[in-house]
C-alpha positions as CSV (number, residue, x, y, z in Angstrom):
1,M,-10.5,1.6,20.5
2,L,-6.9,-0.3,19.9
3,I,-6.4,-3.4,19.3
4,K,-3.8,-5.7,21.8
5,M,-0.2,-6.4,20.7
6,D,0.4,-10.2,20.1
7,L,1.5,-11.5,23.3
8,E,5.0,-13.4,21.4
9,T,6.1,-11.3,19.6
10,K,4.6,-7.6,21.6
11,E,3.7,-5.7,18.3
12,I,0.4,-4.8,17.0
13,P,-0.4,-6.4,13.7
14,P,-0.6,-3.0,10.8
15,I,-4.0,-4.7,9.1
16,V,-6.4,-7.0,10.7
17,L,-10.0,-7.7,9.4
18,E,-12.2,-9.7,11.7
19,G,-15.8,-10.9,9.6
20,V,-15.6,-7.9,7.3
21,S,-18.5,-8.0,5.0
22,K,-19.2,-5.0,3.0
23,I,-22.5,-4.4,0.3
24,Y,-22.3,-1.5,-2.1
25,R,-25.8,0.1,-2.2
26,S,-26.5,-1.7,-5.9
27,D,-26.6,-4.7,-3.5
28,V,-22.9,-6.0,-4.7
29,L,-21.6,-8.3,-2.2
30,A,-17.8,-7.1,-2.5
31,L,-16.2,-8.7,0.7
32,N,-17.8,-11.7,2.5
33,D,-17.1,-12.5,6.4
34,V,-13.2,-12.0,5.4
35,S,-10.8,-12.6,8.4
36,I,-7.2,-10.8,7.8
37,R,-4.3,-10.6,9.7
38,I,-0.7,-9.1,9.0
39,D,1.6,-8.8,11.3
40,K,4.7,-6.0,11.3
41,G,6.8,-6.6,8.9
42,E,5.6,-8.8,7.0
43,F,5.5,-8.6,2.8
44,V,2.0,-9.8,1.4
45,F,0.4,-9.7,-2.1
46,V,-3.5,-9.3,-2.6
47,V,-4.2,-10.9,-5.7
48,G,-7.8,-12.0,-7.4
49,T,-9.4,-11.1,-11.0
50,S,-11.5,-8.1,-11.2
51,G,-14.5,-8.1,-9.0
52,S,-12.4,-10.4,-6.2
53,G,-12.3,-7.2,-3.5
54,K,-9.1,-5.9,-4.0
55,S,-10.2,-2.5,-4.3
56,T,-12.1,-2.7,-1.6
57,F,-9.7,-4.1,0.7
58,I,-7.7,-1.1,0.0
59,K,-10.7,1.6,0.8
60,L,-11.2,-0.3,4.2
61,V,-8.1,0.2,5.0
62,M,-7.7,3.4,4.1
63,K,-11.1,4.5,6.0
64,E,-12.6,5.7,2.6
65,I,-15.5,2.8,2.9
66,E,-16.8,1.4,6.2
67,P,-17.6,-1.7,6.4
68,T,-21.1,-3.2,6.3
69,K,-20.0,-5.7,9.1
70,G,-17.0,-6.6,10.7
71,K,-14.1,-4.9,12.2
72,V,-11.1,-3.2,10.4
73,F,-7.6,-2.4,12.5
74,V,-4.8,-0.1,11.9
75,N,-1.8,-0.3,13.4
76,G,-4.0,-0.8,16.1
77,R,-6.8,1.4,15.5
78,D,-10.3,0.7,14.8
79,L,-11.4,2.3,12.2
80,V,-15.4,1.8,12.6
81,R,-14.9,3.7,15.5
82,L,-12.7,6.2,13.9
83,R,-13.8,9.6,14.0
84,R,-13.3,11.5,10.6
85,K,-10.8,14.1,12.2
86,Q,-8.8,11.8,13.2
87,V,-8.4,10.1,9.4
88,P,-5.6,12.5,8.3
89,I,-3.8,11.0,11.5
90,L,-4.5,7.6,10.6
91,R,-3.2,8.2,6.9
92,R,0.3,9.8,7.9
93,G,1.4,6.2,8.6
94,I,0.3,4.5,5.8
95,G,2.2,5.5,2.5
96,V,0.2,4.5,-0.6
97,V,1.3,4.1,-4.1
98,F,-1.1,4.2,-7.5
99,Q,-1.1,2.1,-10.9
100,D,-1.7,5.2,-12.4
101,F,1.1,7.5,-10.4
102,R,-0.9,10.9,-9.4
103,L,1.9,12.8,-9.5
104,L,1.8,17.0,-10.2
105,K,2.4,16.9,-13.7
106,D,3.7,20.9,-14.2
107,R,5.8,20.3,-10.7
108,T,9.2,19.0,-10.2
109,V,10.7,15.8,-8.6
110,F,11.4,17.3,-5.3
111,E,7.8,19.8,-5.4
112,N,6.1,16.4,-5.8
113,V,7.6,15.1,-2.7
114,A,8.0,17.6,-0.8
115,F,4.0,18.0,-1.1
116,A,3.4,15.2,1.1
117,Q,5.5,17.2,3.7
118,R,3.9,20.3,3.0
119,I,0.5,18.5,3.9
120,I,1.3,17.4,7.3
121,G,3.3,21.2,8.3
122,A,7.0,19.7,8.1
123,A,9.4,22.5,8.9
124,K,11.7,23.6,5.6
125,H,14.3,22.0,6.9
126,E,12.9,19.0,7.4
127,I,11.8,19.3,3.6
128,N,15.4,19.9,3.0
129,K,16.7,17.2,4.5
130,R,14.2,14.2,4.1
131,V,13.4,14.8,0.3
132,P,16.9,14.2,-0.8
133,E,17.2,11.1,1.3
134,V,14.5,9.4,0.0
135,L,15.2,10.5,-3.3
136,A,18.2,8.7,-3.3
137,L,16.7,5.6,-1.7
138,V,14.7,5.2,-5.2
139,G,17.8,6.1,-7.2
140,L,16.7,9.4,-8.5
141,S,19.1,11.6,-6.7
142,E,20.0,12.9,-10.3
143,K,16.7,14.1,-11.1
144,I,15.9,15.8,-8.3
145,H,15.2,19.2,-10.4
146,A,13.4,17.6,-13.5
147,N,10.3,18.5,-14.2
148,I,7.9,15.4,-14.3
149,R,7.0,15.1,-17.6
150,E,10.8,14.6,-18.5
151,L,10.5,11.4,-17.0
152,S,9.8,7.5,-18.1
153,G,7.2,5.4,-16.6
154,G,9.2,3.8,-14.4
155,E,10.9,7.0,-13.0
156,Q,7.7,8.4,-12.7
157,Q,6.7,5.4,-10.0
158,R,9.9,5.9,-8.1
159,V,9.0,9.6,-7.3
160,A,5.4,8.3,-6.4
161,L,6.9,5.6,-4.5
162,A,9.6,8.2,-2.7
163,R,6.2,10.6,-2.2
164,A,5.0,7.4,-0.1
165,L,8.1,6.8,1.9
166,V,8.8,10.5,2.5
167,N,6.9,10.9,5.9
168,R,8.4,7.4,7.0
169,P,5.2,5.3,7.5
170,T,5.2,1.9,8.8
171,L,2.6,0.3,6.2
172,L,3.3,1.1,2.6
173,L,0.3,-0.3,0.5
174,A,0.6,-0.6,-3.4
175,D,-2.1,-0.8,-5.5
176,E,-1.2,-2.6,-9.0
177,P,2.6,-0.6,-8.5
178,T,3.7,-2.4,-11.9
179,G,0.3,-2.0,-14.0
180,N,1.7,0.9,-16.5
181,L,5.0,-0.4,-16.6
182,D,7.0,-2.6,-18.7
183,P,9.0,-6.2,-17.2
184,K,12.0,-4.5,-16.6
185,N,10.9,-1.4,-14.8
186,S,8.5,-3.8,-13.1
187,W,10.9,-5.7,-11.6
188,E,13.1,-2.9,-10.6
189,I,10.2,-1.8,-8.9
190,M,9.4,-4.8,-6.9
191,E,12.8,-5.0,-5.7
192,L,12.8,-1.4,-4.3
193,L,9.7,-2.6,-2.6
194,E,11.4,-5.9,-1.1
195,Q,14.6,-3.4,-0.2
196,I,12.0,-1.1,1.7
197,N,10.4,-4.2,3.6
198,R,14.0,-5.1,4.6
199,N,14.2,-1.8,6.5
200,G,11.1,-2.4,8.6
201,T,8.1,-1.4,6.4
202,T,5.4,-3.9,6.2
203,V,4.5,-3.7,2.3
204,V,1.1,-4.8,0.6
205,V,0.7,-5.1,-2.9
206,V,-2.2,-5.9,-4.0
207,T,-1.6,-6.9,-7.9
208,H,-2.7,-9.4,-10.9
209,N,0.7,-9.8,-11.6
210,Q,1.0,-13.8,-12.0
211,E,4.7,-13.5,-13.0
212,I,5.6,-11.3,-10.2
213,V,4.0,-13.3,-7.5
214,N,5.1,-16.5,-8.6
215,M,9.0,-15.6,-8.6
216,M,9.1,-13.6,-5.1
217,K,7.5,-16.3,-2.9
218,K,5.8,-14.2,-0.6
219,R,2.8,-14.6,1.4
220,V,-0.4,-14.6,-0.9
221,I,-3.4,-13.7,-0.1
222,A,-6.1,-14.4,-2.6
223,L,-9.6,-13.0,-3.1
224,H,-12.2,-14.5,-5.6
225,K,-16.0,-12.9,-5.8
226,G,-15.1,-11.3,-2.2
227,V,-14.5,-14.6,-0.3
228,L,-10.9,-15.1,1.1
229,V,-10.3,-18.5,-1.0
230,S,-6.6,-18.9,0.1
231,D,-3.4,-17.7,2.2
232,E,-0.1,-19.2,1.7
233,K,3.1,-17.9,3.7
234,K,5.3,-18.5,0.4
235,G,3.2,-19.2,-2.1
236,G,2.2,-18.5,-6.0
237,Y,-1.1,-17.6,-7.6
238,S,-3.1,-18.9,-10.8
239,Y,-6.4,-17.0,-11.5
240,E,-7.4,-20.3,-13.7
241,K,-7.6,-21.8,-10.1
242,N,-10.4,-20.3,-9.2
């Protein structure tokens, strides 16, 4: 089932949660009646302290878990009704960047980025064309044949970002992308994400970095103990007020 497009913009929103609750087996209420709509081309921060529901939000969007109640739509698809065999197709339209990079440490930069294309069966000539393009985008052209172990933390996160982008996703999820980086590298990664967003990709960043959130003045969705407590179009955020 596909969600209806916005009648004004004629665009299908990349993410819609309608009255979503999630209860885990230990009776932990991770999300409580949360409704969120993220439109195409937005740059959105999802913030909150530990246990606020941020990780559950990511897992629902990736269809790693199912909601206990409510509906989840991603790129127009009803994830509650989506069959398991269709999940890989869903995820092709989503790029994901993690805090811990999740790179293949015994491979080169090229091989790590190419891996994402090989999974979807891209042709060799397409891989040889696309991988250098996306590495140029993240400023790593000169490191294309370097081993991952030779790179700094900031460079490794750039490789992870290139891998997330190589299949041209319409939606990019960044889960604590600056969590293991120093301030300089953190800002460089955020500037790259902003550039990617300007190129048309919807970007959703889950973070606890208040300084970055407050400086960038993007839309901020705040969760607290599974409840949506604020949604500001150009906001900042302080955990102290929740």
